C-alpha positions in Angstrom: 16.4 -1.1 -33.1 13.1 -2.7 -32.3 10.7 -3.8 -35.0 7.0 -3.3 -34.2 6.2 -6.9 -35.1 8.7 -8.4 -32.6 7.3 -10.3 -29.7 9.3 -8.3 -27.2 7.4 -5.2 -28.3 4.1 -6.9 -27.7 5.0 -9.2 -24.8 4.1 -7.0 -21.8 0.9 -5.9 -23.5 -0.1 -9.5 -24.2 0.4 -10.4 -20.5 -1.8 -7.5 -19.4 -4.4 -8.3 -22.1 -4.6 -12.0 -21.0 -5.0 -11.0 -17.4 -7.9 -8.6 -18.2 -9.5 -11.2 -20.5 -9.3 -13.7 -17.7 -11.2 -11.3 -15.5 -13.9 -11.0 -18.1 -14.2 -14.8 -18.4 -14.3 -15.1 -14.6 -17.0 -12.5 -14.4 -19.2 -14.4 -16.9 -18.6 -17.7 -15.1 -19.4 -16.3 -11.7 -22.7 -14.8 -12.9 -23.6 -17.9 -14.9 -22.9 -20.6 -12.3 -24.9 -20.5 -9.1 -22.2 -22.3 -7.1 -19.6 -19.8 -8.0 -22.0 -16.9 -7.4 -22.8 -18.2 -3.9 -19.2 -19.0 -3.0 -18.2 -15.3 -2.7 -14.9 -16.0 -4.4 -13.6 -12.6 -5.8 -13.6 -12.5 -9.6 -9.9 -11.6 -9.6 -9.1 -14.8 -7.7 -11.3 -16.8 -10.0 -9.5 -15.2 -13.0 -6.1 -16.2 -11.6 -7.4 -19.7 -11.0 -8.5 -19.9 -14.7 -5.0 -18.9 -15.8 -3.4 -21.4 -13.6 -5.5 -24.2 -15.2 -4.8 -23.0 -18.7 -1.1 -22.7 -18.0 -1.0 -26.2 -16.5 -2.7 -27.7 -19.5 -0.3 -25.8 -21.8 2.7 -27.2 -19.9 1.3 -30.7 -19.9 0.9 -30.5 -23.7 4.0 -28.6 -24.8 6.4 -29.0 -21.8 6.9 -25.2 -21.7 5.9 -22.5 -19.1 3.1 -20.6 -20.9 4.0 -17.1 -19.8 7.6 -17.6 -20.7 6.9 -18.2 -24.4 7.7 -15.7 -27.2 4.1 -14.5 -27.3 4.6 -13.1 -23.8 8.1 -11.7 -24.6 9.8 -14.9 -23.2 9.8 -13.4 -19.7 6.1 -13.2 -18.9 6.5 -14.6 -15.3 8.8 -11.7 -14.4 6.2 -9.3 -15.9 3.5 -10.9 -13.7 5.6 -10.4 -10.6 6.4 -6.8 -11.7 2.7 -6.0 -12.1 1.9 -7.5 -8.7 4.6 -5.5 -7.0 3.7 -2.1 -8.7 -0.1 -2.5 -8.5 0.0 -2.9 -4.7 1.6 0.6 -4.3 -0.5 2.2 -7.1 -3.7 0.9 -5.4 -2.6 2.4 -2.0 -1.6 5.7 -3.6 -5.0 6.0 -5.3 -6.8 5.3 -2.0 -4.5 7.8 -0.2 -5.6 10.6 -2.6 -9.2 10.3 -1.5 -10.4 12.8 1.1 -10.4 11.6 4.7 -14.1 12.3 5.3 -16.0 14.1 8.0 -14.9 14.8 11.5 -14.9 11.9 14.0 -16.6 11.7 17.4 -14.6 10.3 20.3 -16.5 7.0 20.1 -15.8 6.7 16.4 -12.2 7.5 16.8 -11.9 4.8 19.5 -13.6 2.3 17.2 -11.3 3.1 14.4 -8.2 2.9 16.6 -9.4 -0.4 18.0 -9.9 -1.7 14.4 -6.3 -0.7 13.5 -5.0 -2.5 16.7 -7.1 -5.6 15.8 -5.5 -5.6 12.4 -1.9 -5.6 13.8 -2.8 -8.1 16.5 -4.1 -10.5 13.9 -0.9 -10.0 11.8 1.1 -11.0 14.9 -1.1 -14.0 15.7 -0.7 -15.2 12.1 3.0 -14.6 12.3 3.4 -16.6 15.6 1.5 -19.6 14.3 3.1 -19.5 10.9 6.6 -19.3 12.3 5.9 -22.2 14.8 4.6 -24.3 11.9 7.7 -23.7 9.8 10.1 -24.2 12.8 8.4 -27.6 13.3 8.6 -28.4 9.6 12.4 -27.8 9.7 12.7 -30.7 12.2 10.9 -33.0 9.7 12.1 -31.6 6.4 15.8 -30.8 6.6 16.0 -28.3 3.7 12.9 -26.4 4.6 13.3 -22.6 5.1 12.8 -22.0 8.8 11.2 -18.5 8.4 8.7 -19.5 5.7 5.9 -19.2 8.2 6.4 -15.5 8.6 4.9 -15.2 5.2 1.5 -16.2 6.6 0.6 -12.6 7.8 1.9 -11.1 4.6 -0.2 -13.5 2.4 -3.3 -13.5 4.6 -3.2 -10.2 6.4 -1.7 -8.0 3.8 -2.4 -9.8 0.5 -0.7 -10.8 -2.7 1.6 -7.8 -3.2 3.3 -8.0 0.2 3.4 -11.8 0.0 5.4 -11.4 -3.2 7.6 -8.7 -1.7 8.7 -10.6 1.3 8.8 -13.9 -0.6 11.2 -12.2 -3.0 13.3 -10.8 -0.1 13.6 -14.3 1.4 14.4 -15.7 -2.0 17.0 -13.2 -3.0 18.7 -12.3 0.3 18.3 -15.5 2.3 18.3 -18.3 -0.3 14.7 -19.4 0.1 14.2 -21.3 -3.2 10.6 -20.7 -4.4 10.0 -18.0 -1.9 7.9 -15.8 -4.2 5.7 -18.8 -5.2 5.4 -19.8 -1.6 4.2 -16.3 -0.6 1.8 -16.1 -3.5 0.3 -19.5 -2.8 -0.3 -18.5 0.8 -2.1 -15.4 -0.5 -4.2 -17.5 -2.8 -5.2 -19.8 0.1 -6.1 -16.6 2.0 -8.7 -15.7 -0.6 -10.1 -19.2 -0.4 -10.2 -19.0 3.4 -12.1 -15.7 3.1 -14.7 -17.4 0.9 -15.0 -20.6 2.9 -15.1 -19.0 6.3 -17.3 -16.2 5.0 -19.8 -18.5 3.4 -20.0 -20.7 6.5 -20.6 -17.7 8.8 -23.2 -16.2 6.5 -25.1 -19.5 6.4 -25.1 -19.6 10.2 -26.5 -16.1 10.2 -29.1 -17.0 7.5 -30.3 -19.9 9.6 -30.7 -17.6 12.6 -32.6 -15.1 10.4 -30.0 -12.4 10.8 -29.5 -11.7 7.1 -32.0 -9.0 6.3 -30.3 -6.7 3.8 -28.5 -8.2 0.9 -26.5 -6.3 -1.6 -28.3 -5.1 -4.7 -26.9 -6.3 -8.1 -27.8 -3.1 -9.8 -26.5 -0.3 -7.7 -27.7 3.2 -8.8 -25.3 6.1 -8.3 -26.4 9.7 -8.0 -24.6 12.6 -9.6 -23.2 13.6 -6.1 -21.6 10.1 -5.8 -19.7 10.7 -9.0 -18.8 14.4 -8.8 -18.9 16.9 -6.0 -19.1 20.7 -6.2 -16.2 22.8 -7.2 -14.4 20.0 -9.1 -12.8 20.4 -12.5 -15.1 19.4 -15.4 -15.4 15.7 -16.3 -14.3 16.5 -19.8 -12.4 19.5 -20.9 -9.2 19.9 -22.9 -8.0 17.0 -20.7 -10.1 14.2 -19.3 -10.6 14.1 -15.5 -9.5 10.4 -15.4 -6.3 11.4 -17.1 -5.7 13.9 -14.3 -6.3 11.2 -11.7 -3.8 8.8 -13.4 -1.3 11.7 -13.7 -1.5 12.4 -9.9 -1.0 8.7 -9.1 2.0 8.5 -11.5 3.5 11.7 -10.0 3.2 10.2 -6.5 4.7 6.9 -7.6 7.6 8.7 -9.2 8.2 10.6 -6.0 8.0 7.3 -4.2 10.9 5.9 -6.3 13.1 8.9 -5.5 12.3 8.5 -1.8 13.2 4.8 -1.9 16.3 5.5 -4.0 17.6 8.1 -1.5 16.9 5.8 1.4 18.7 3.1 -0.4 21.8 5.3 -0.7 21.7 6.1 3.0 21.0 2.5 4.1 22.5 0.3 1.3 22.2 -2.8 3.4 18.4 -2.5 3.6 17.7 -1.7 0.0 15.5 -4.8 -0.5 13.4 -4.0 2.6 13.1 -0.3 1.6 11.9 -1.1 -1.9 9.5 -3.7 -0.3 7.9 -0.7 1.4 6.9 0.9 -1.9 3.2 0.9 -0.8 4.0 2.7 2.5 6.2 5.3 0.9 3.6 5.7 -1.8 1.0 6.7 0.7 3.5 9.2 2.2 4.2 10.6 -1.3 0.5 10.9 -2.1 -0.1 12.7 1.2 2.7 15.1 0.5 1.2 16.0 -2.9 -2.2 16.4 -1.3 -0.7 18.9 1.2 1.0 20.8 -1.6 -2.2 21.0 -3.6 -4.1 22.2 -0.5 -1.4 24.9 0.0 -1.7 26.0 -3.6 -5.5 26.2 -3.2 -5.2 28.4 -0.2 -2.9 30.7 -2.2 -5.4 30.8 -5.0 -3.2 29.1 -7.5 -5.6 26.2 -7.8 -9.2 27.3 -8.1 -10.9 23.8 -8.4 -10.7 20.4 -6.8 -8.5 18.1 -8.9 -9.0 14.9 -7.0 -12.2 13.0 -7.7 -13.0 10.3 -5.0 -15.2 8.3 -7.3 -12.5 7.9 -10.0 -9.8 7.4 -7.5 -11.8 4.5 -6.0 -12.2 3.0 -9.5 -8.5 3.3 -10.1 -7.5 1.7 -6.8 -9.9 -1.2 -7.4 -8.5 -1.7 -10.9 -5.0 -1.9 -9.6 -6.0 -4.3 -6.8 -7.9 -6.6 -9.3 -4.9 -6.6 -11.6 -2.5 -7.3 -8.7 -4.5 -10.3 -7.5 -5.0 -11.9 -10.8 -1.3 -11.4 -11.8 -0.1 -12.6 -8.4 -2.1 -15.9 -8.6 -1.1 -16.4 -12.3 2.6 -16.0 -11.3 2.5 -19.0 -8.9 4.8 -21.9 -10.0 3.5 -25.0 -8.3 6.4 -27.2 -9.5 8.8 -25.3 -7.3 6.6 -26.1 -4.3 6.3 -29.8 -4.8 8.0 -30.6 -1.5 6.2 -28.0 0.6 2.5 -28.7 -0.1 1.8 -30.3 3.3 3.2 -27.3 5.2 1.4 -24.8 3.0 -2.0 -26.5 3.5 -1.5 -26.7 7.2 -0.6 -23.0 7.3 -3.7 -22.3 5.2 -6.1 -24.1 7.5 -4.5 -22.8 10.7 -4.6 -19.2 9.2 -8.3 -19.6 8.5 -9.2 -20.9 12.0 -7.1 -18.5 14.1 -8.2 -15.4 12.0 -11.8 -16.5 12.3 -11.8 -17.2 16.0 -9.8 -14.2 17.1 -11.7 -11.6 15.0 -15.0 -13.1 16.1 -14.0 -12.7 19.7 -12.8 -9.2 19.2 -16.0 -8.1 17.4 -18.2 -9.6 20.1 -16.3 -7.9 22.9 -15.5 -4.5 21.4 -18.2 -3.9 18.7 -21.4 -5.2 20.2 -23.6 -2.7 18.3 -22.6 -4.1 14.9 -20.7 -7.3 15.8 -21.4 -9.3 12.7 -20.7 -6.5 10.3 -17.4 -5.7 11.9 -16.4 -9.4 12.1 -17.1 -10.1 8.4 -15.3 -7.0 7.3 -12.2 -7.7 9.3 -12.2 -11.4 8.6 -12.5 -10.8 4.9 -9.7 -8.2 4.9 -7.4 -10.2 7.1 -7.6 -13.3 4.9 -7.8 -11.5 1.5 -7.9 -7.8 0.8 -10.1 -4.8 1.7 -12.3 -5.6 -1.3 -12.8 -9.1 0.1 -14.0 -7.6 3.4 -16.4 -5.4 1.5 -17.8 -8.4 -0.5 -18.7 -10.1 2.8 -20.0 -7.0 4.4 -22.4 -6.3 1.5 -24.2 -9.6 2.2 -25.6 -8.2 5.4 -25.1 -4.5 5.2 -25.6 -3.6 1.5 -26.2 0.1 2.1 -23.2 0.4 4.6 -25.5 1.7 7.4 -23.0 0.5 10.0 -19.6 2.0 10.5 -17.8 -1.2 9.7 -16.7 -0.1 6.2 -15.4 3.2 7.5 -13.5 1.5 10.3 -11.7 -0.6 7.7 -10.8 2.4 5.6 -9.6 4.7 8.4 -7.8 2.1 10.4 -4.8 2.2 8.1 -2.9 4.8 10.0 -2.9 3.1 13.4 -2.3 -0.2 11.6 0.8 1.2 9.8 2.2 2.8 12.9 1.8 -0.4 15.0 2.5 -2.8 12.2 5.7 -1.3 11.0 7.9 -3.3 13.5 6.5 -6.5 12.1 7.8 -5.7 8.7 11.3 -5.2 10.2 11.0 -8.3 12.3 10.3 -10.4 9.2 13.9 -10.0 8.1 15.2 -11.1 11.5 13.3 -14.4 11.3 15.6 -16.2 8.9 18.6 -15.3 11.1 17.2 -15.7 14.6 13.8 -17.5 14.4 13.5 -18.3 18.1 14.2 -14.7 19.2 11.8 -13.5 16.5 9.1 -15.8 17.9 9.6 -14.5 21.4 9.4 -10.9 20.3 6.2 -11.6 18.2 4.5 -13.3 21.2 5.4 -10.3 23.5 4.3 -7.9 20.9 1.0 -9.7 20.5 0.4 -9.6 24.2 1.1 -5.8 24.3 -1.4 -5.2 21.4 -4.1 -7.1 23.3 -3.5 -5.1 26.5 -4.0 -1.9 24.3 -7.0 -3.4 22.6 -8.8 -4.6 25.7 -7.7 -1.7 27.9 -11.2 -0.6 28.7 -11.9 -4.0 30.2 -8.6 -4.5 32.0 -8.2 -1.1 33.6 -11.8 -0.3 34.2 -12.1 -3.5 36.3 -9.0 -2.6 38.2 -10.3 0.9 38.9 -13.6 -0.5 40.0 -11.9 -2.9 42.4 -9.7 0.0 43.8 -12.8 2.2 44.3 -14.7 -0.7 46.0 -11.7 -1.4 48.3 -11.5 2.3 49.2 -15.2 2.4 50.0 -14.8 -0.7 52.2 -11.9 0.8 54.1 -13.9 4.1 54.6 -16.9 2.1 55.8 -14.7 0.1 58.2 -13.0 3.3 59.4 
């Protein structure tokens, strides 16, 4: 029987409370210090950094891991990893519940599709360079894990949650000591890369006089932004926010059952299946949305139960908590022999992501090249919110379609990106074969991405050849 004064009753709450307090402290620092405010470092990243510093001081003084003390239930590190894992899926679920928006024109559909293909192509580029770096590192460092570099796209391209998921798979299934911390450190470097590359690019634009519309500090929301027509009341016998959280919880519970059943069917892939909690979470949320739509057509439901504004707030909360928990969970001591490789991967990840996305934006999105580039570069080194932070510096009112591209590209990105997630588990066993497949996959994605250039030129050449033959005849 638990006593309410025992630390194991309070431990998990104390972990969450400290994470949230660190976010408050980071917010105050960022608003108070001009350097931090201009750096564009997300507050969640800054909050995680503060906890790392505090934990390092605590360990230097006491010799103990701060989050594994009785105050945090003696297993706070595991709680941090658990929060990172769950918040990834919960954030995706909350986003999936939001309505998909208005009908798309053919041009907008093409731009969204191209954005999704760009996302996957960048994942593949990061995976190729990351895997090459780790394969070279094995030649220098005998005990280094050969597939460590495959974590670069999960840390940079997909963020903290997936970096932890696959770092954990490598650690548990393939013996990669410190795999979780390796993945989380790569993700943390991704956020720094987003800030560094983003600030450099924004300064270049500023010198050229291209930054005309900066984000407003005090954004005013209208009533229509908060609540649309025919929704349930904001406060009734049950609060509307409670309804949103209940829907998210129901979808996540359905997600668990789906993963559990798949685990029974494919017991050898249980780790991978439960690593896809965010993907199956989106599927579960979509199923619940379809059922609710069906009930509304039958007249069982008279009002709209999903509120996009509150779902956005919920998803942002989960993402903030995921990032700060993931960074706080890093154990640098485990990585003492890997720092050189990690830093090389971080710098290479910054450069290739910057160069490739700038090239794609210039070629395929000429009407809003800079907005598209900053959004994609921020997302593919950090998270979607990092992309929005950079976008708001030049398009504070979201007049360009860049933000919508990022939101709606998820479906084509998931379809094309799914093989990469399966390939990641092949890398520890057959790294050379995995590298070859990644390179071929990257080439295929670029053929799809630049199809309008490749095939239109061929068709023009064929037409010209036919005209010349007709003229000669």
